[in-house]
VOMI-988510 format. One record per residue (C-alpha): x, y, z. Coordinates in steps of 0.1 Angstrom, whole numbers, plus 5000, padded with zeros to 4 digits. Layout:
N
XYZ;...
***
This chain:
268
891831483722;894631563747;893131913752;889731763758;891031523784;892931803801;889832013803;887631733816;890231653843;890332023854;886532033857;886331703877;889131823900;887432153908;884031983916;885731773942;886532083963;884432393963;882932363928;884032593900;881332843889;882432773853;881232413851;878432493826;877132773804;874732943830;877532943856;880033073831;877733363823;877633453860;881433433862;881833643831;879433903844;881333893878;878133953898;875733713914;872133853912;870033733942;866233763944;864933823979;862133973999;862434164031;861133964061;862633994096;865133844104;865733684070;866334014053;865734374065;867134724064;869434864091;869335224104;871535324074;869235164049;871634874042;870334514039;871134284068;869833954080;870333574077;869733564040;872033854034;874833694052;874233364033;874233543999;877333754007;879333454019;878233253988;879433533965;882733593985;883533223983;883433243945;885033583941;881933743928;880234073936;876634053949;873534233936;870334203956;867134233938;864334313963;861134153950;857534123963;857133773977;854033693956;856033773925;859433633933;859033303914;857733473882;860633713885;863133433887;861533263856;861733593838;865533593845;865433913866;868033743888;870033423890;868733263922;866233303950;867833313984;864833424005;863833174031;861732984006;860332654019;860332353997;856832253986;855532023960;853632303943;856632533941;858832243928;856632233897;858032583888;861532593902;864432363910;865332353947;868732293961;869532093992;868132264023;870332524040;868032614069;865232454088;862332644103;859032524118;856332584143;856932634180;854932694212;855532954239;853832904272;852833134300;854933034331;852233114356;849232964338;850932654324;854332644340;854432264345;854232174308;856731904300;854931694273;852531774245;849731604264;849931874291;848532114266;846031884251;843231954276;839832114273;840932364300;843832494279;843632794257;846132834228;846233154207;847333164171;847133394140;843933354121;844333174087;847933074093;849232714089;849932724127;846132704134;846032364117;849132244135;847532354168;844332164160;846131854149;848531854179;846131974206;842631864195;841131894230;842432254236;840532564227;842232754198;841833134200;842433304167;843633664161;844433884132;848233884137;850933724157;851334034179;847833994192;848133624197;851333674218;849733964237;846833734247;849333504265;851333794280;848033934294;847233594310;844133534288;845633224271;847932954283;850132924253;850733064218;851732884186;853533054158;856233004132;859833024143;861633244151;858833444167;858233214197;862033194204;862433574202;859433654222;860533414249;863833604251;862133944252;859533834278;861533574298;859633674330;856433554315;857133314285;859132994281;859532724255;858632384269;859732184239;863232174223;861832004192;859532204170;856032084164;856432104126;859632134106;860132314073;863132304049;864332624032;866432604000;867732823972;865632813941;866832823905;865032773872;864032423860;866732263840;869632453857;871032133872;874632273869;873732573891;871932353916;874932123918;877232413925;874932553952;874432213967;878232173971;878532513987;875632444011;877132114021;880532274027;879132554049;876932304068;879932084076;882132364088;879232494110;879032844094;875332814084;874432694119;876332974135;874633244115;871233094120;871833084157;872733454157;869733574137;867033334150;868033254186;869333594198;868233954197;871734094195;871034234160;867934444170;869934754178;870934764142;867434814128;864935094132;861935034154;858834904136;860534644114;
***
């Protein structure tokens, strides 16, 4: 009995700080292995290869810091996005850290942690064509042309937010942005961080009129259903790194600057 009480006290004490990875069987197995296996998919700037072929990006920073805080080695398991949830369920890795947005459909298959990043949809405007934009209503006019990628969620956001504007659709984001740079459209709508990064690259032509995104998404780690111990551990870590500002600092670097672009080969 004394041994049991001592063990219980130790577990409770550890979970009040940065949680122990040995609070339950699945976490104990990771600790015994000494390696955290992370499923991810390459997508700029979440995860990509540098000029030496090494993985870098926001998700890579997050996973490495998570492993370092628990004294573990890290093993990345690059996986095609359309197969990443089945691979998790097949136990190819321990957790998905790959910019996965929380959705009701996905939540039927995986257990999401608390969000650790927040993406969304943003608008970039041509300074000369629509330089006086200050409110959403300034773009909600029949004379306004807004470009977007065909088939993307952003098209629906554009239609809902600017029902009077003409929505021009293109095969990819690059074409949609080029239309605005060429002066053939007043604004472009796309998922972050594309508008923010293009506004930095083409500051002579583009600007972001709104600080708040038109639509917000929440990204979280994903583990298998029933792995509540693992979720609790990751939640604790995310809360700790949110409070000390580390997650915000890394997000700012990868999504609000282009300082990292010299590290990667052109074409990514």
